[in-house]
DRENRO-352323 format. One record per residue (C-alpha): residue in one letter; chain; residue number from 0; x, y, z. Coordinates in Angstrom, 3 decimals. Layout:
<nodes>
> A; A; NUM; X; Y; Z
...
</nodes>
This chain:
<nodes>
> M; A; 0; -1.557; 29.552; -1.179
> K; A; 1; -1.324; 25.796; -1.641
> L; A; 2; -1.079; 23.451; 1.336
> K; A; 3; 2.126; 21.430; 1.337
> T; A; 4; 1.171; 17.755; 1.479
> V; A; 5; 3.130; 14.623; 2.435
> I; A; 6; 1.874; 11.069; 1.855
> L; A; 7; 2.514; 8.350; 4.443
> G; A; 8; 2.666; 5.210; 2.322
> S; A; 9; 4.717; 3.307; -0.228
> Q; A; 10; 6.314; 4.911; -3.264
> R; A; 11; 3.707; 3.345; -5.541
> K; A; 12; 0.794; 4.653; -3.481
> A; A; 13; 2.502; 8.053; -3.197
> E; A; 14; 2.555; 8.219; -7.002
> I; A; 15; -1.180; 7.534; -7.088
> F; A; 16; -1.866; 10.207; -4.476
> A; A; 17; 0.383; 12.647; -6.342
> H; A; 18; -1.755; 12.134; -9.443
> L; A; 19; -4.947; 12.720; -7.443
> L; A; 20; -3.504; 15.863; -5.866
> S; A; 21; -2.474; 17.250; -9.261
> G; A; 22; -6.175; 17.861; -9.949
> A; A; 23; -6.820; 19.596; -6.628
> E; A; 24; -6.339; 23.345; -6.353
> S; A; 25; -5.310; 23.579; -2.701
> F; A; 26; -2.778; 20.760; -2.286
> E; A; 27; 0.871; 20.598; -3.347
> F; A; 28; 2.552; 17.164; -3.258
> C; A; 29; 5.862; 17.469; -1.390
> G; A; 30; 6.958; 13.831; -1.137
> Y; A; 31; 6.236; 10.729; 0.867
> Y; A; 32; 7.378; 8.832; 3.954
> D; A; 33; 7.019; 5.039; 4.069
> P; A; 34; 6.565; 3.828; 7.691
> D; A; 35; 6.928; 0.208; 6.529
> S; A; 36; 10.284; 0.705; 4.806
> A; A; 37; 13.317; -1.068; 6.298
> D; A; 38; 15.090; 2.289; 6.183
> N; A; 39; 12.628; 3.572; 8.773
> S; A; 40; 12.464; 0.449; 10.950
> D; A; 41; 14.667; 1.753; 13.782
> G; A; 42; 12.363; 3.135; 16.467
> A; A; 43; 15.103; 5.251; 18.048
> G; A; 44; 14.697; 8.961; 17.466
> N; A; 45; 11.128; 8.674; 16.135
> L; A; 46; 9.940; 11.595; 18.250
> L; A; 47; 12.658; 13.852; 16.878
> F; A; 48; 11.932; 12.728; 13.327
> A; A; 49; 8.184; 13.319; 13.811
> L; A; 50; 8.939; 16.982; 14.550
> E; A; 51; 11.297; 17.172; 11.586
> L; A; 52; 8.729; 15.593; 9.267
> A; A; 53; 5.994; 17.906; 10.547
> E; A; 54; 8.021; 20.927; 9.433
> K; A; 55; 7.874; 19.750; 5.817
> A; A; 56; 4.107; 19.999; 5.299
> D; A; 57; 0.744; 21.381; 6.380
> V; A; 58; -1.193; 18.232; 5.429
> F; A; 59; -0.461; 14.525; 5.936
> M; A; 60; -2.378; 11.776; 4.158
> F; A; 61; -2.228; 8.174; 5.430
> D; A; 62; -2.632; 5.372; 2.898
> R; A; 63; -4.836; 2.422; 3.937
> H; A; 64; -2.170; -0.180; 3.116
> V; A; 65; 0.342; 1.077; 5.697
> N; A; 66; 0.975; -1.697; 8.232
> F; A; 67; 2.780; 0.355; 10.876
> I; A; 68; 1.345; 3.673; 11.981
> D; A; 69; 3.307; 5.279; 14.806
> S; A; 70; 0.831; 6.820; 17.241
> S; A; 71; 3.455; 9.347; 18.388
> F; A; 72; 3.664; 10.694; 14.834
> I; A; 73; -0.075; 11.272; 14.689
> E; A; 74; -0.201; 12.844; 18.159
> H; A; 75; 2.538; 15.330; 17.302
> F; A; 76; 0.967; 16.183; 13.958
> V; A; 77; -2.275; 16.991; 15.796
> R; A; 78; -0.537; 18.963; 18.555
> L; A; 79; 1.213; 21.053; 15.882
> G; A; 80; -2.092; 21.789; 14.134
> K; A; 81; -1.447; 19.725; 11.022
> H; A; 82; -4.406; 18.579; 8.924
> L; A; 83; -4.773; 14.811; 8.525
> M; A; 84; -6.599; 12.612; 6.036
> F; A; 85; -6.916; 8.860; 6.623
> D; A; 86; -7.661; 6.596; 3.667
> G; A; 87; -10.303; 4.477; 5.424
> F; A; 88; -10.588; 3.193; 8.987
> L; A; 89; -6.920; 2.574; 9.806
> I; A; 90; -6.648; 2.746; 13.598
> Q; A; 91; -7.844; -0.083; 15.820
> D; A; 92; -6.846; 1.161; 19.252
> L; A; 93; -9.728; 2.551; 21.282
> S; A; 94; -7.678; 4.227; 24.025
> F; A; 95; -5.460; 5.955; 21.466
> L; A; 96; -8.481; 7.099; 19.461
> E; A; 97; -10.116; 8.582; 22.549
> Q; A; 98; -6.869; 10.431; 23.320
> L; A; 99; -6.683; 11.580; 19.696
> S; A; 100; -10.254; 12.846; 19.848
> R; A; 101; -9.405; 14.969; 22.926
> L; A; 102; -6.285; 16.389; 21.248
> H; A; 103; -8.278; 17.156; 18.123
> R; A; 104; -10.856; 19.176; 20.055
> E; A; 105; -8.037; 21.213; 21.601
> S; A; 106; -6.028; 21.790; 18.415
> G; A; 107; -8.875; 22.595; 16.039
> N; A; 108; -7.131; 20.952; 13.070
> C; A; 109; -9.028; 18.931; 10.439
> M; A; 110; -9.022; 15.132; 10.744
> H; A; 111; -10.852; 13.680; 7.772
> I; A; 112; -11.618; 9.991; 7.150
> A; A; 113; -11.957; 9.259; 3.436
> N; A; 114; -12.842; 6.404; 1.110
> I; A; 115; -15.309; 4.465; 3.277
> L; A; 116; -18.781; 3.119; 2.428
> Y; A; 117; -20.588; 5.967; 4.189
> N; A; 118; -18.940; 8.573; 1.934
> K; A; 119; -19.465; 6.730; -1.358
> P; A; 120; -22.209; 7.263; -3.988
> L; A; 121; -24.370; 4.231; -3.089
> Y; A; 122; -25.000; 5.193; 0.532
> T; A; 123; -24.968; 8.922; -0.217
> T; A; 124; -27.877; 8.277; -2.621
> A; A; 125; -29.718; 5.919; -0.250
> S; A; 126; -29.477; 8.352; 2.664
> Q; A; 127; -31.753; 10.773; 0.787
> F; A; 128; -34.652; 8.314; 1.123
> I; A; 129; -34.033; 6.471; 4.414
> R; A; 130; -36.161; 7.709; 7.331
> K; A; 131; -36.529; 6.113; 10.775
> P; A; 132; -35.439; 2.537; 9.979
> R; A; 133; -36.893; -0.202; 12.176
> F; A; 134; -34.928; -3.251; 11.031
> I; A; 135; -31.499; -3.467; 9.370
> K; A; 136; -30.151; -6.704; 7.914
> L; A; 137; -26.598; -7.167; 6.656
> E; A; 138; -25.214; -10.193; 4.805
> K; A; 139; -21.558; -10.353; 3.805
> E; A; 140; -19.390; -13.176; 2.518
> C; A; 141; -15.752; -13.136; 3.592
> R; A; 142; -12.949; -15.430; 4.718
> P; A; 143; -13.090; -16.845; 8.264
> P; A; 144; -10.867; -15.478; 11.040
> S; A; 145; -7.654; -17.316; 11.866
> P; A; 146; -7.205; -18.562; 15.466
> G; A; 147; -6.416; -15.749; 17.898
> N; A; 148; -7.117; -13.075; 15.286
> F; A; 149; -10.853; -12.554; 15.794
> E; A; 150; -10.873; -8.886; 16.838
> Q; A; 151; -8.525; -7.830; 14.002
> W; A; 152; -10.616; -9.849; 11.521
> L; A; 153; -13.855; -8.315; 12.777
> F; A; 154; -12.494; -4.784; 12.423
> K; A; 155; -11.075; -5.389; 8.953
> E; A; 156; -14.191; -7.079; 7.575
> L; A; 157; -16.984; -5.158; 9.323
> A; A; 158; -15.758; -1.729; 10.487
> Q; A; 159; -17.260; 0.193; 7.568
> D; A; 160; -20.511; -1.782; 7.686
> L; A; 161; -20.872; -1.236; 11.440
> D; A; 162; -20.304; 2.466; 10.852
> L; A; 163; -23.188; 2.489; 8.347
> I; A; 164; -25.445; 0.615; 10.744
> I; A; 165; -24.704; 2.916; 13.695
> R; A; 166; -25.330; 6.046; 11.660
> T; A; 167; -28.400; 4.633; 9.897
> A; A; 168; -30.061; 3.647; 13.200
> Q; A; 169; -29.393; 7.141; 14.627
> S; A; 170; -29.637; 5.868; 18.189
> G; A; 171; -27.570; 4.588; 21.068
> I; A; 172; -27.040; 0.840; 21.457
> R; A; 173; -29.078; -0.956; 24.132
> E; A; 174; -27.980; -4.586; 23.742
> V; A; 175; -25.595; -6.683; 21.647
> S; A; 176; -25.395; -10.456; 21.275
> A; A; 177; -23.061; -12.415; 19.001
> R; A; 178; -22.634; -16.092; 18.197
> P; A; 179; -20.148; -17.818; 15.876
> L; A; 180; -21.110; -21.029; 14.057
> F; A; 181; -18.542; -23.744; 13.299
> L; A; 182; -19.744; -25.526; 10.168
> F; A; 183; -16.714; -26.721; 8.204
> G; A; 184; -13.891; -26.853; 10.721
> N; A; 185; -12.391; -25.353; 13.868
> N; A; 186; -12.607; -21.754; 12.649
> P; A; 187; -15.975; -19.939; 12.823
> D; A; 188; -17.566; -20.018; 9.375
> L; A; 189; -20.472; -17.721; 10.194
> L; A; 190; -20.849; -14.946; 12.755
> N; A; 191; -24.355; -13.839; 13.703
> I; A; 192; -24.656; -10.482; 15.480
> H; A; 193; -27.872; -9.059; 16.920
> I; A; 194; -28.018; -5.379; 17.914
> E; A; 195; -30.895; -3.618; 19.664
> F; A; 196; -30.960; 0.181; 19.710
> D; A; 197; -32.444; 2.574; 22.265
> N; A; 198; -35.107; 3.668; 19.741
> D; A; 199; -36.256; 0.004; 19.404
> A; A; 200; -34.657; -0.454; 15.990
> V; A; 201; -33.038; -3.854; 15.493
> C; A; 202; -30.121; -5.024; 13.358
> H; A; 203; -29.117; -8.553; 12.372
> I; A; 204; -25.731; -9.280; 10.787
> S; A; 205; -24.562; -12.511; 9.155
> V; A; 206; -20.941; -12.517; 8.020
> G; A; 207; -18.487; -15.253; 7.021
> R; A; 208; -17.783; -17.859; 4.372
> A; A; 209; -21.118; -19.666; 4.920
> I; A; 210; -22.754; -16.893; 2.877
> E; A; 211; -23.314; -17.064; -0.864
> P; A; 212; -20.025; -16.070; -2.586
> G; A; 213; -19.782; -12.415; -3.568
> T; A; 214; -22.640; -11.321; -1.294
> H; A; 215; -22.388; -7.909; 0.338
> R; A; 216; -25.885; -6.590; 0.866
> M; A; 217; -27.741; -4.435; 3.362
> K; A; 218; -31.526; -4.259; 3.690
> I; A; 219; -33.171; -1.421; 5.580
> F; A; 220; -36.830; -1.748; 6.589
> Q; A; 221; -38.934; 1.216; 7.616
> Q; A; 222; -42.664; 1.834; 7.647
> D; A; 223; -44.061; 1.006; 4.183
> R; A; 224; -40.555; 0.909; 2.646
> L; A; 225; -37.741; -1.551; 2.109
> F; A; 226; -34.373; -0.460; 0.744
> S; A; 227; -31.870; -2.983; -0.592
> L; A; 228; -28.277; -1.762; -1.000
> D; A; 229; -26.082; -4.166; -2.963
> F; A; 230; -22.488; -3.053; -2.442
> A; A; 231; -21.101; -5.729; -4.770
> E; A; 232; -23.327; -4.619; -7.654
> N; A; 233; -23.561; -0.930; -6.641
> T; A; 234; -27.367; -0.969; -6.943
> L; A; 235; -30.128; 0.561; -4.831
> N; A; 236; -33.669; -0.855; -4.922
> E; A; 237; -36.703; 0.435; -3.080
> Y; A; 238; -39.799; -1.708; -2.478
> R; A; 239; -43.228; -0.324; -1.608
> P; A; 240; -46.567; -2.060; -0.955
> M; A; 241; -48.841; -2.072; -4.027
> E; A; 242; -51.943; -2.200; -1.862
> N; A; 243; -54.360; 0.668; -2.382
> K; A; 244; -55.641; 1.460; 1.122
> D; A; 245; -58.715; 3.249; -0.264
> Q; A; 246; -59.873; 0.153; -2.158
> L; A; 247; -62.927; -1.484; -0.506
> S; A; 248; -63.165; -5.254; -0.554
> I; A; 249; -66.113; -7.599; 0.033
> L; A; 250; -63.837; -10.635; 0.253
> E; A; 251; -63.893; -11.491; 3.940
> D; A; 252; -61.189; -14.133; 3.629
> Q; A; 253; -58.778; -11.849; 1.817
> D; A; 254; -55.231; -12.550; 2.982
> N; A; 255; -53.883; -9.206; 4.038
> Q; A; 256; -50.606; -10.714; 5.220
> H; A; 257; -49.208; -11.310; 1.718
> Q; A; 258; -49.206; -8.032; -0.118
> E; A; 259; -47.266; -7.520; -3.291
> L; A; 260; -44.430; -5.024; -3.493
> T; A; 261; -43.604; -2.699; -6.299
> L; A; 262; -39.950; -2.210; -7.191
> I; A; 263; -38.347; 1.175; -7.750
> Q; A; 264; -34.784; 0.980; -9.047
> R; A; 265; -33.164; 4.104; -7.670
> P; A; 266; -30.309; 5.402; -9.835
> V; A; 267; -27.067; 5.758; -7.892
> V; A; 268; -25.772; 9.266; -8.449
> P; A; 269; -22.253; 8.764; -9.840
> F; A; 270; -19.325; 10.897; -8.736
> D; A; 271; -15.578; 10.547; -8.446
> S; A; 272; -15.181; 9.567; -4.786
> W; A; 273; -11.593; 10.760; -4.439
> K; A; 274; -12.210; 14.039; -6.225
> M; A; 275; -15.144; 14.649; -3.881
> E; A; 276; -13.115; 13.659; -0.801
> L; A; 277; -10.312; 16.076; -1.677
> R; A; 278; -12.776; 18.856; -2.420
> N; A; 279; -14.533; 18.280; 0.919
> F; A; 280; -11.202; 18.039; 2.763
> E; A; 281; -10.115; 21.354; 1.272
> E; A; 282; -13.406; 23.003; 2.255
> N; A; 283; -13.283; 21.530; 5.768
> I; A; 284; -9.803; 23.003; 6.270
> H; A; 285; -10.506; 26.478; 4.930
> K; A; 286; -13.971; 26.877; 6.457
> A; A; 287; -13.362; 24.896; 9.681
> L; A; 288; -16.238; 22.524; 8.858
> T; A; 289; -16.825; 19.079; 10.347
> P; A; 290; -15.906; 16.260; 7.920
> L; A; 291; -18.552; 13.782; 6.805
> S; A; 292; -16.630; 11.049; 8.645
> T; A; 293; -14.519; 11.799; 11.701
> I; A; 294; -12.368; 10.219; 14.395
> E; A; 295; -15.463; 10.192; 16.623
> N; A; 296; -17.200; 7.878; 14.133
> L; A; 297; -14.178; 5.573; 14.285
> V; A; 298; -14.311; 5.648; 18.105
> E; A; 299; -17.924; 4.403; 17.973
> V; A; 300; -16.953; 1.576; 15.597
> N; A; 301; -14.078; 0.509; 17.845
> Q; A; 302; -16.352; 0.532; 20.884
> L; A; 303; -18.824; -1.751; 19.091
> T; A; 304; -16.176; -4.158; 17.754
> A; A; 305; -14.700; -4.424; 21.261
> L; A; 306; -18.149; -5.217; 22.671
> I; A; 307; -18.851; -7.865; 20.014
> T; A; 308; -15.428; -9.433; 20.594
> E; A; 309; -16.035; -9.575; 24.344
> K; A; 310; -19.439; -11.232; 23.807
> V; A; 311; -17.953; -13.883; 21.522
> Q; A; 312; -14.767; -14.669; 23.432
> R; A; 313; -16.545; -14.902; 26.789
> R; A; 314; -18.406; -18.005; 25.573
> Y; A; 315; -16.108; -19.285; 22.832
> H; A; 316; -12.567; -19.221; 24.189
> E; A; 317; -11.170; -20.960; 21.096
> V; A; 318; -12.036; -17.968; 18.843
</nodes>
């Protein structure tokens, strides 16, 4: 039996989701509800309508472009055992997420986060080769934050990247420092973040408009390996030392500090991200499996963005 599915998003996005669902065996598109529509702007009676809406479907999918997401809707969907899919990291409210995580553990429904960097082909391919990283470096060009909007900007621009970093390091966070640089005006043009993990791994992040245009790159260093993930170009390169350790040398002044690297261009295994997400979502529901990306992952990202924001705003009140 197909799962009745409602999209929370605009009519245009609902049409796109309807097309995606037409190729999935387990989901039946049953309409959409636009939280941003003027017709739904009156907050009175939202609780009653949440119960009424919940009766219309088994599954609710939230589009990433929705501006207003009523937390009471989500809570009641979870309490009633509805299955939820979020198109990306949509919720930036740590206390609500922690409450949602508790409700989820009690209800046993599926809460699946889709369409983020961690789930996509580039990182899925890279994760097959990455082992015990020691140093992670991220560079990303983006617009600067507007005054008073730092935390929202940080979440929007870096949430998915921070998620990758946390899960790549595979360790708790020991220390975080962050410093904005003001190069072209009163708004920070570059944000430098330094993260130390409990396993002694280190991460350095540079993000802002003082980065070469179009740059979105992560480098992951581990023993005898360097991986370069270019998200803008969707390429994965691996670098290994060319040095033959069994080769004997009689050159006493040989410079062992500058060894050449050999490049291996790893092919990124292509797949339709949305088709894979829907297939995984279906399997997670029917087999009660844990999704690849969960609300708990989003909780960790929100905790880190809150910590970075606190570090920055403590010293730079104008941000």
